[in-house]
C-alpha positions as CSV (number, residue, x, y, z in Angstrom):
1,Y,0.0,0.0,0.0
2,D,0.9,3.7,-0.3
3,L,-0.3,6.5,1.9
4,V,-1.2,9.6,-0.1
5,V,-1.7,13.1,1.5
6,D,-3.9,15.0,-1.0
7,F,-3.9,18.8,-0.3
8,G,-6.5,19.4,-3.0
9,N,-6.7,23.1,-4.0
10,N,-4.1,23.9,-1.3
11,D,-6.2,26.7,0.1
12,P,-4.7,28.0,3.4
13,D,-8.2,28.4,4.8
14,P,-9.7,25.0,5.8
15,A,-13.2,26.4,5.1
16,N,-12.3,26.8,1.5
17,F,-10.5,23.4,1.0
18,I,-11.7,21.4,-2.0
19,A,-10.4,17.9,-2.5
20,D,-9.4,17.1,-6.1
21,G,-8.7,13.4,-5.9
22,S,-5.4,13.9,-7.8
23,F,-1.8,13.3,-6.8
24,D,0.0,16.6,-7.7
25,P,3.6,16.8,-6.6
26,P,5.3,18.7,-5.0
27,T,2.3,19.9,-3.0
28,D,0.8,16.4,-2.4
29,M,2.9,13.8,-0.7
30,I,3.1,10.0,-0.9
31,D,4.7,7.4,1.3
32,G,6.7,5.1,-0.9
33,Y,6.5,6.9,-4.2
34,F,8.5,4.8,-6.6
35,N,8.5,1.9,-4.2
36,V,5.9,0.3,-1.9
37,G,5.0,2.4,1.1
38,F,4.1,-0.4,3.5
39,H,2.9,-4.0,3.4
40,V,0.1,-5.7,5.4
41,T,1.0,-9.3,5.9
42,D,1.9,-11.9,8.5
43,D,5.4,-12.8,9.7
44,P,5.6,-16.5,8.6
45,S,8.5,-17.2,11.0
46,I,6.3,-16.6,14.1
47,P,4.4,-19.7,15.4
48,G,0.8,-19.9,14.3
49,P,-2.3,-20.3,16.4
50,F,-2.9,-24.0,16.3
51,P,-2.0,-26.4,19.2
52,I,0.5,-29.0,18.0
53,G,-0.3,-32.7,17.9
54,S,2.4,-35.3,17.6
55,T,2.4,-38.9,16.3
56,N,4.6,-41.3,14.5
57,I,4.1,-43.5,11.4
58,I,5.5,-46.9,11.6
59,E,4.2,-49.2,8.8
60,P,5.5,-52.4,7.1
61,A,8.4,-51.9,4.7
62,V,7.8,-51.7,1.0
63,N,9.9,-52.5,-2.0
64,I,10.9,-49.5,-4.2
65,P,12.9,-49.3,-7.5
66,A,16.7,-48.7,-7.0
67,V,18.0,-48.8,-10.6
68,G,20.4,-45.9,-10.1
69,V,21.1,-42.8,-12.2
70,W,23.4,-41.7,-15.1
71,H,27.1,-41.0,-14.6
72,S,29.7,-40.6,-17.3
73,S,31.5,-43.7,-15.9
74,G,28.4,-45.8,-15.4
75,T,25.4,-46.1,-13.2
76,L,25.4,-44.7,-9.6
77,G,23.0,-45.7,-6.7
78,D,21.7,-49.0,-8.0
79,T,21.3,-52.3,-6.2
80,P,22.0,-55.8,-7.7
81,S,18.3,-56.6,-7.6
82,G,17.2,-53.2,-8.9
83,S,15.1,-52.6,-5.8
84,L,15.3,-51.6,-2.1
85,T,13.3,-52.4,1.0
86,L,12.2,-49.2,2.5
87,P,10.8,-49.0,6.1
88,M,7.8,-46.7,6.2
89,V,8.7,-44.5,9.2
90,A,7.9,-40.9,9.7
91,E,7.8,-38.2,12.4
92,V,4.5,-36.3,12.2
93,R,3.1,-33.0,13.6
94,Y,-0.4,-31.6,12.9
95,P,-2.9,-29.0,14.1
96,A,-4.6,-30.5,17.1
97,S,-7.5,-29.7,19.4
98,V,-5.0,-29.6,22.3
99,A,-1.3,-30.1,22.3
100,G,0.0,-33.6,22.9
101,M,0.6,-37.1,21.5
102,N,-2.1,-38.6,19.3
103,Q,-4.6,-35.9,20.3
104,P,-7.6,-35.3,17.9
105,F,-7.2,-32.9,15.1
106,S,-8.4,-29.3,15.5
107,S,-12.0,-28.8,14.4
108,V,-11.3,-25.3,13.0
109,H,-11.1,-26.9,9.5
110,S,-12.5,-30.2,8.2
111,N,-9.1,-31.2,6.8
112,Y,-5.6,-29.7,6.4
113,P,-2.9,-29.5,3.6
114,V,0.0,-31.9,4.0
115,I,3.7,-31.3,3.7
116,V,6.2,-34.2,3.4
117,I,9.9,-33.6,4.1
118,M,12.8,-35.8,3.0
119,H,16.3,-35.7,4.4
120,G,19.5,-36.3,2.4
121,M,22.7,-38.3,2.5
122,H,24.2,-38.7,6.0
123,T,25.5,-41.3,8.3
124,T,22.8,-43.9,9.1
125,S,23.7,-43.9,12.7
126,D,21.9,-40.6,13.1
127,P,18.0,-40.3,12.9
128,S,18.2,-37.6,10.1
129,W,14.4,-37.5,9.7
130,Q,14.1,-36.2,13.2
131,G,16.3,-33.2,12.5
132,Y,13.4,-31.2,11.2
133,T,11.1,-31.5,14.2
134,Y,11.3,-27.7,14.8
135,L,10.1,-27.1,11.2
136,L,7.3,-29.8,11.5
137,E,6.0,-28.1,14.7
138,H,6.2,-24.6,13.2
139,L,4.2,-25.8,10.1
140,A,1.7,-27.6,12.2
141,S,1.1,-24.4,14.3
142,H,0.1,-22.7,11.0
143,G,-2.4,-25.3,10.0
144,F,-0.4,-27.9,8.0
145,I,0.0,-31.6,8.5
146,A,3.8,-32.0,8.3
147,L,5.9,-35.2,8.4
148,S,9.5,-36.1,7.9
149,I,10.3,-39.5,6.4
150,D,13.1,-41.9,7.3
151,C,15.4,-42.5,4.3
152,N,18.3,-44.1,6.1
153,A,17.8,-47.3,4.2
154,I,18.5,-45.4,1.0
155,N,21.6,-43.8,2.6
156,S,22.9,-47.2,3.5
157,M,23.3,-48.1,-0.2
158,N,24.3,-44.6,-1.3
159,G,21.0,-44.1,-3.0
160,M,20.5,-41.3,-5.5
161,Q,17.5,-39.2,-6.6
162,D,15.6,-42.1,-8.2
163,T,15.2,-44.1,-5.0
164,R,14.4,-41.0,-3.0
165,A,11.7,-40.0,-5.5
166,H,10.0,-43.4,-5.2
167,A,10.2,-43.1,-1.4
168,M,8.4,-39.8,-1.5
169,L,5.6,-41.2,-3.8
170,E,5.2,-44.3,-1.5
171,H,4.7,-42.1,1.5
172,L,2.1,-40.0,-0.4
173,E,0.3,-43.2,-1.3
174,L,0.4,-44.3,2.4
175,L,-1.1,-40.9,3.4
176,Q,-3.8,-41.3,0.8
177,N,-4.7,-44.7,2.3
178,K,-4.7,-43.4,5.9
179,N,-7.0,-40.6,4.8
180,T,-9.7,-43.1,3.8
181,S,-9.1,-45.6,6.7
182,P,-10.2,-45.6,10.3
183,G,-7.8,-43.8,12.6
184,L,-6.3,-40.5,13.5
185,F,-5.9,-39.3,9.9
186,N,-9.3,-40.4,8.6
187,G,-10.7,-37.5,6.4
188,K,-8.2,-35.0,7.9
189,I,-5.6,-34.9,5.1
190,D,-6.4,-32.5,2.2
191,M,-4.8,-34.5,-0.6
192,T,-5.6,-31.8,-3.1
193,N,-3.0,-29.6,-1.5
194,I,0.4,-31.2,-1.1
195,G,3.8,-29.7,-0.6
196,I,7.1,-31.6,-0.7
197,M,10.5,-30.5,0.6
198,G,13.9,-32.3,0.2
199,H,17.2,-31.5,1.7
200,S,20.5,-32.2,-0.1
201,R,20.1,-35.4,-2.1
202,G,16.5,-35.2,-0.9
203,G,16.2,-31.9,-2.8
204,D,17.2,-33.8,-6.0
205,G,14.7,-36.4,-5.0
206,V,11.7,-34.2,-4.6
207,V,12.3,-32.7,-8.1
208,M,12.4,-36.2,-9.6
209,A,9.4,-37.2,-7.5
210,E,7.2,-34.5,-9.1
211,I,8.4,-35.5,-12.6
212,L,7.6,-39.2,-11.9
213,N,4.3,-38.1,-10.3
214,Q,3.2,-36.7,-13.6
215,T,3.6,-40.2,-15.2
216,L,1.1,-41.8,-12.8
217,P,-2.4,-42.6,-14.0
218,T,-3.7,-40.3,-11.3
219,P,-1.0,-37.9,-10.2
220,F,-0.9,-36.5,-6.6
221,N,-1.8,-32.8,-6.3
222,I,1.7,-31.6,-5.5
223,K,1.3,-27.8,-5.6
224,V,4.9,-26.8,-4.6
225,V,8.3,-28.4,-4.6
226,V,11.0,-27.1,-2.2
227,P,14.6,-28.3,-2.7
228,L,16.7,-27.2,0.3
229,A,20.5,-27.0,-0.5
230,P,19.9,-29.6,-3.2
231,T,22.3,-31.7,-5.2
232,D,21.8,-31.7,-9.0
233,F,23.2,-35.0,-10.3
234,S,21.3,-34.8,-13.6
235,G,22.3,-31.4,-15.0
236,T,25.1,-32.6,-17.3
237,S,23.3,-35.9,-18.2
238,P,21.6,-36.6,-21.5
239,T,18.2,-36.3,-19.7
240,P,18.4,-33.6,-17.0
241,L,15.6,-33.2,-14.5
242,N,13.6,-30.2,-15.9
243,L,10.6,-29.3,-13.7
244,A,7.6,-28.6,-15.9
245,S,4.8,-28.9,-13.3
246,S,3.9,-27.6,-9.8
247,N,5.7,-24.6,-8.4
248,L,9.3,-24.4,-7.4
249,V,10.9,-22.6,-4.3
250,L,14.7,-23.3,-3.9
251,I,16.7,-22.4,-0.8
252,Y,20.6,-22.4,-0.8
253,G,23.4,-21.0,1.4
254,G,26.6,-19.5,0.3
255,N,28.6,-21.2,3.1
256,D,27.4,-24.6,2.0
257,G,30.3,-26.9,2.8
258,D,28.8,-30.0,1.3
259,V,27.0,-29.2,-1.9
260,W,29.3,-26.5,-3.1
261,G,29.7,-27.2,-6.8
262,G,33.5,-26.7,-6.9
263,S,35.3,-24.9,-9.8
264,N,33.3,-24.4,-12.9
265,P,30.1,-25.4,-11.1
266,S,27.9,-25.0,-14.2
267,T,29.5,-28.1,-15.7
268,Q,30.2,-30.3,-12.7
269,Y,28.4,-33.6,-12.3
270,T,27.3,-32.5,-8.8
271,G,25.7,-29.2,-9.4
272,T,23.6,-27.0,-7.1
273,G,20.1,-25.7,-7.0
274,F,20.9,-22.8,-9.3
275,R,20.8,-25.2,-12.2
276,F,17.3,-26.5,-11.2
277,Y,16.1,-22.9,-11.2
278,D,17.5,-22.2,-14.6
279,R,15.9,-25.3,-16.2
280,A,12.5,-25.1,-14.6
281,I,9.7,-23.8,-16.8
282,I,7.1,-23.1,-14.1
283,E,6.6,-20.4,-11.5
284,K,9.8,-20.4,-9.6
285,S,11.8,-18.6,-6.9
286,M,15.1,-19.1,-5.3
287,I,16.2,-17.8,-1.9
288,F,20.0,-17.4,-1.7
289,I,21.3,-16.9,1.8
290,P,25.0,-16.1,1.5
291,E,25.9,-16.8,5.2
292,A,23.9,-20.0,5.5
293,T,25.5,-23.5,5.6
294,H,24.3,-26.9,4.5
295,N,23.9,-28.9,7.7
296,R,22.6,-26.3,10.2
297,F,19.0,-26.7,8.8
298,N,19.0,-30.2,10.3
299,T,19.5,-30.5,14.1
300,E,21.0,-34.0,13.8
301,W,23.8,-33.1,11.4
302,G,26.0,-30.5,13.1
303,T,28.1,-28.1,10.9
304,E,30.1,-29.1,7.9
305,S,33.8,-29.7,8.9
306,Q,35.0,-27.3,6.2
307,V,32.9,-24.3,7.5
308,D,34.4,-21.9,10.0
309,S,31.7,-22.3,12.7
310,F,33.1,-19.4,14.7
311,S,33.1,-16.8,11.9
312,P,30.6,-14.0,12.4
313,K,29.9,-14.4,8.7
314,V,28.3,-17.8,9.4
315,I,24.8,-17.4,10.8
316,S,23.7,-19.2,13.9
317,V,21.8,-22.4,14.1
318,N,18.8,-20.6,15.5
319,N,18.7,-18.1,12.6
320,H,18.9,-21.0,10.1
321,H,15.8,-22.3,11.7
322,K,14.0,-19.0,11.7
323,L,14.8,-18.5,8.0
324,L,13.6,-22.0,7.0
325,N,10.5,-21.7,9.2
326,G,9.8,-18.4,7.5
327,Y,10.4,-19.2,3.9
328,M,8.8,-22.7,4.1
329,T,5.7,-21.4,5.8
330,A,5.4,-18.5,3.3
331,A,5.7,-20.9,0.4
332,M,3.1,-23.2,1.8
333,Q,0.8,-20.4,2.6
334,V,1.0,-19.1,-1.0
335,Y,0.7,-22.4,-2.9
336,L,-1.4,-24.6,-0.5
337,L,-3.6,-21.9,1.1
338,G,-3.8,-19.3,-1.7
339,R,-2.3,-16.6,0.5
340,I,-1.0,-14.5,-2.4
341,E,0.1,-11.6,-0.2
342,Q,2.8,-13.9,1.2
343,K,4.4,-14.2,-2.2
344,D,6.3,-10.9,-1.5
345,Y,8.6,-13.1,0.7
346,L,9.4,-15.3,-2.4
347,T,9.9,-12.4,-4.8
348,G,12.3,-10.6,-2.5
349,E,10.1,-7.6,-1.8
350,L,9.9,-8.6,1.9
351,K,12.4,-10.3,4.2
352,I,11.6,-12.5,7.1
353,P,11.0,-9.9,9.9
354,Q,12.7,-11.8,12.7
355,V,15.9,-12.1,10.7
356,S,15.6,-9.1,8.4
357,S,19.2,-8.0,9.0
358,I,20.5,-11.2,7.4
359,E,21.5,-10.8,3.8
360,V,19.2,-12.6,1.4
361,H,19.0,-12.4,-2.4
362,T,16.2,-13.8,-4.6
363,Q,15.4,-14.9,-8.1
364,Y,11.8,-15.0,-9.2
365,R,9.8,-15.6,-12.4
366,P,6.1,-16.3,-12.9
367,E,5.1,-19.2,-15.1
368,S,3.4,-17.1,-17.8
369,G,2.7,-13.5,-19.0
370,S,6.2,-12.5,-20.0
371,L,7.5,-10.6,-23.0
372,V,11.1,-11.8,-23.4
373,L,13.2,-9.0,-24.8
374,D,16.4,-11.1,-24.7
375,D,17.2,-14.4,-23.1
376,F,20.5,-14.6,-25.1
377,E,19.6,-18.0,-26.5
378,T,16.9,-17.1,-29.1
379,N,18.7,-15.1,-31.8
380,P,22.0,-15.5,-30.0
381,A,23.8,-12.6,-31.7
382,I,25.4,-9.6,-30.0
383,N,23.5,-7.2,-32.3
384,T,20.1,-8.8,-32.1
385,N,17.7,-9.5,-29.2
386,S,15.3,-12.4,-28.9
387,L,12.4,-10.4,-30.4
388,G,14.6,-9.6,-33.4
389,G,15.2,-6.0,-32.5
390,S,18.6,-4.3,-33.0
391,V,21.1,-4.1,-30.1
392,S,23.8,-1.5,-29.8
393,N,26.4,-0.2,-27.3
394,S,28.7,2.7,-26.8
395,G,31.4,3.9,-24.4
396,L,32.0,0.4,-23.0
397,L,35.4,-1.0,-22.2
398,T,35.0,-4.0,-24.5
399,I,32.4,-5.3,-26.9
400,P,29.6,-7.0,-24.9
401,Q,29.9,-10.8,-24.9
402,E,27.1,-13.4,-25.2
403,D,27.9,-17.0,-24.3
404,Q,27.2,-19.8,-21.8
405,L,27.1,-18.4,-18.3
406,G,29.9,-20.7,-17.2
407,N,32.1,-19.3,-20.0
408,L,31.3,-15.7,-19.1
409,D,32.2,-16.3,-15.5
410,N,33.9,-19.6,-14.3
411,N,32.3,-19.2,-10.9
412,S,28.7,-19.1,-12.4
413,P,26.6,-22.0,-10.9
414,H,24.0,-21.4,-13.6
415,Q,23.1,-23.2,-16.8
416,G,22.0,-21.2,-19.9
417,N,23.3,-18.2,-21.8
418,G,23.9,-14.7,-20.8
419,L,25.5,-11.3,-21.5
420,K,28.7,-9.8,-20.0
421,I,29.2,-6.1,-20.0
422,S,32.4,-4.3,-18.8
423,W,33.0,-0.5,-18.4
424,N,35.4,1.9,-16.9
425,S,33.8,5.3,-17.8
426,S,30.5,7.0,-17.0
427,T,29.5,7.1,-20.7
428,G,28.9,3.4,-21.2
429,T,25.5,2.3,-22.5
430,Y,23.8,-0.8,-23.9
431,Q,20.5,-0.4,-25.9
432,S,18.0,-3.0,-27.0
433,V,15.2,-2.1,-29.4
434,I,11.7,-3.5,-29.1
435,P,10.7,-4.2,-32.7
436,L,7.4,-3.0,-34.2
437,A,6.1,-6.5,-34.9
438,G,2.7,-7.1,-33.4
439,N,2.0,-5.2,-30.2
440,N,5.4,-5.8,-28.6
441,R,5.8,-2.1,-27.9
442,D,2.6,-1.9,-25.9
443,L,3.6,-2.6,-22.3
444,T,0.4,-1.4,-20.7
445,G,-0.6,-5.0,-19.9
446,K,2.7,-5.7,-18.1
447,S,3.7,-4.8,-14.5
448,Y,7.5,-5.2,-14.2
449,L,10.7,-4.9,-16.1
450,S,12.7,-7.9,-14.9
451,F,16.3,-9.1,-15.4
452,R,18.8,-11.3,-13.6
453,V,22.3,-9.9,-12.9
454,S,25.5,-10.7,-11.0
455,Q,28.9,-9.1,-10.5
456,K,31.6,-11.1,-12.2
457,V,33.7,-13.0,-9.6
458,S,37.4,-11.8,-9.2
459,S,36.9,-8.9,-11.7
460,A,39.2,-6.0,-11.0
461,L,36.5,-3.7,-12.4
462,N,34.2,-4.4,-9.5
463,I,35.2,-2.7,-6.2
464,T,35.7,-5.2,-3.4
465,D,32.6,-5.6,-1.1
466,Q,30.8,-2.8,-2.9
467,L,27.3,-2.9,-4.5
468,Q,27.1,-2.3,-8.2
469,D,24.5,0.0,-9.8
470,L,23.2,1.3,-13.1
471,K,20.3,3.2,-14.6
472,V,17.6,1.8,-16.9
473,T,15.9,4.1,-19.4
474,L,12.7,3.5,-21.3
475,T,12.0,5.7,-24.3
476,T,8.7,6.4,-26.0
477,A,8.8,5.7,-29.8
478,G,9.3,8.5,-32.3
479,G,11.7,10.5,-30.2
480,G,9.2,10.8,-27.3
481,N,9.7,11.0,-23.6
482,A,12.4,9.1,-21.8
483,R,12.9,8.5,-18.1
484,S,15.9,6.9,-16.3
485,I,15.4,4.8,-13.1
486,R,18.2,3.8,-10.8
487,V,18.3,0.1,-10.3
488,G,19.7,0.3,-6.8
489,Y,16.4,1.9,-5.6
490,F,14.7,-1.4,-6.3
491,G,17.3,-4.0,-5.6
492,E,21.0,-4.5,-4.8
493,I,23.6,-6.0,-7.1
494,P,25.8,-7.5,-4.4
495,F,29.5,-8.2,-4.5
496,P,30.0,-12.0,-4.8
497,Y,30.0,-13.7,-1.4
498,K,33.2,-15.7,-0.6
499,P,32.4,-18.6,1.8
500,E,34.0,-18.9,5.3
501,Y,36.0,-22.1,5.6
502,I,38.5,-23.3,8.2
503,P,42.2,-22.6,7.3
504,A,42.7,-26.0,5.8
505,F,40.1,-25.2,3.2
506,D,41.0,-21.6,2.6
507,S,42.2,-22.4,-0.9
508,N,38.6,-23.5,-1.8
509,E,37.0,-20.2,-0.9
510,V,37.5,-18.4,-4.1
511,A,36.7,-21.5,-6.2
512,N,33.4,-21.9,-4.3
513,T,32.4,-18.2,-4.5
514,K,29.1,-18.2,-6.4
515,A,28.4,-15.7,-9.2
516,A,24.8,-16.0,-8.1
517,L,22.3,-14.2,-10.4
518,K,19.7,-12.0,-8.7
519,T,16.4,-10.9,-10.1
520,I,15.8,-7.2,-10.3
521,R,12.1,-6.3,-10.7
522,I,11.3,-2.7,-11.4
523,P,7.5,-1.8,-11.5
524,L,6.7,-0.2,-14.8
525,Y,4.8,2.6,-12.9
526,A,8.3,3.9,-12.1
527,W,8.3,5.3,-15.6
528,T,4.8,6.8,-15.4
529,I,4.3,8.1,-11.8
530,K,4.1,11.9,-11.6
531,C,7.4,13.5,-10.8
532,L,8.0,17.3,-10.8
533,S,9.7,18.3,-14.1
534,V,10.3,14.6,-15.1
535,P,8.8,13.3,-18.3
536,I,6.3,10.4,-18.3
537,V,7.0,7.5,-20.6
538,D,4.1,6.3,-22.8
539,L,4.0,2.6,-22.0
540,S,1.7,1.9,-24.9
541,D,4.6,2.6,-27.3
542,V,8.0,1.9,-25.9
543,Q,10.8,1.9,-28.5
544,H,13.8,0.7,-26.6
545,I,15.4,0.0,-23.2
546,T,18.9,1.4,-22.4
547,F,21.3,0.3,-19.6
548,D,23.3,3.3,-18.5
549,F,26.5,2.6,-16.6
550,S,27.1,6.1,-15.2
551,Q,26.5,5.2,-11.5
552,K,29.8,3.5,-10.8
553,P,33.3,4.4,-12.3
554,S,33.8,0.8,-13.5
555,G,32.3,-2.6,-13.4
556,E,31.8,-6.0,-14.9
557,L,28.3,-7.5,-14.8
558,V,26.6,-10.6,-16.2
559,F,23.0,-10.4,-17.3
560,E,20.3,-12.9,-18.1
561,D,16.6,-12.9,-19.1
562,I,15.7,-9.3,-19.8
563,E,11.9,-9.3,-20.0
564,F,8.6,-7.6,-19.2
565,L,6.3,-9.5,-16.8
566,S,2.6,-9.4,-16.0
């Protein structure tokens, strides 16, 4: 919301005041102006109103496929028989009438959405599935049935995403049966609203679970998939896992000392969640928390041995939990409850209030409604954008370069193509023309200009630990009005975060610094809102967009996906 103070005719005598219902600067005032004034929403990291019920699921074991997955040297994660015996064990929390073990469900609603969580690879001597109890309880307090499943049998044979995917689907089938059978869960599980989360290899597993789910005669209604610090073992295979259904919310930490990608992470066999985001063709968001680790989201795992646990740049265990509670709850509220106002946490417009001082960067893209100006893959030429419009530049240090993101920056964890721009003067510009074809130049049905951007790792043109910035100009066709908007007003372009490892692993810090792309979303009203003596752009006829690099004396940035979004 914005709060507007309208002084109307501005008569000094209140008796003569006449309201005009028009915002007229500089006399009238607005809270927020270019940006949002204030939000009305819930803090998803604070416990909800429901008492928490507890129970366990212990059912007879089932056989699941264990055929393994592709590797350049052969198959990984298979068993001689091609199958695995999986104990059906889970820790469960749910909204109850009163807190306690096996208490009746709350009568506030007839049934409740369900969330299934799957841990990743770890020693089988630890009950890894019990490491998310804090998260189960938090979700239950917000009106969700939440359970964490035991995958130690899979870990005992070094199982990969295939067995984990089948484990997830078996547990969903078990829940469906319990929902129609006498007992605590009878009629209480809303099987039309399912969310799944997987940690580490479990993150790989939940992506594959939804892909396999769509091949079932009657797929489960999985509305959101949340990979937490996931591996990506399929990204360089002949058949990578590309999520084309449900919704995707990824969470990853820059201090991850387990799934870290290594040098040239875009081409490594063990990739990270950035690659899942790049390949997904659904509504998607990614929460990148630079100072978060891999293990601290699970209370049974401790901190990775490589990570400097005492560094002030490594956030506490408690803050890991607050962040995961917040982002997981927000994601489930959006996709399972239809709480669209909570999506601001997933787009990056809002941060989790309890931990708002912690650095977080997001990527976000809706499933549909975009006009892609340049994805650097369609019409991959430096002088042509994806719409076929001409592209030009002036005053830059070098000719802009289009290539695979991993070639533009060896530290890029992403897959896909992008654009690299370097400058060392205030006169550098890059301009992309919207062609006349169709109604491409009419942006009145769009809401945002969006692009992804990162500073190039180890570039001498980027000032150490400093934000980058630029201006974006939209110009009305035919030499009409133009207006420039500073990107930094709507989103930071952070200096790449170098992880904090113990001295024995210091040599890995630069190699594991991620050139993490971040989505910048500028509302199109920024070019039309009334500003004193500043021209208004006609959004029904926009001829071109210009990146103006006058805000910083030098820099080297990588761009991806320049588009206009509904």
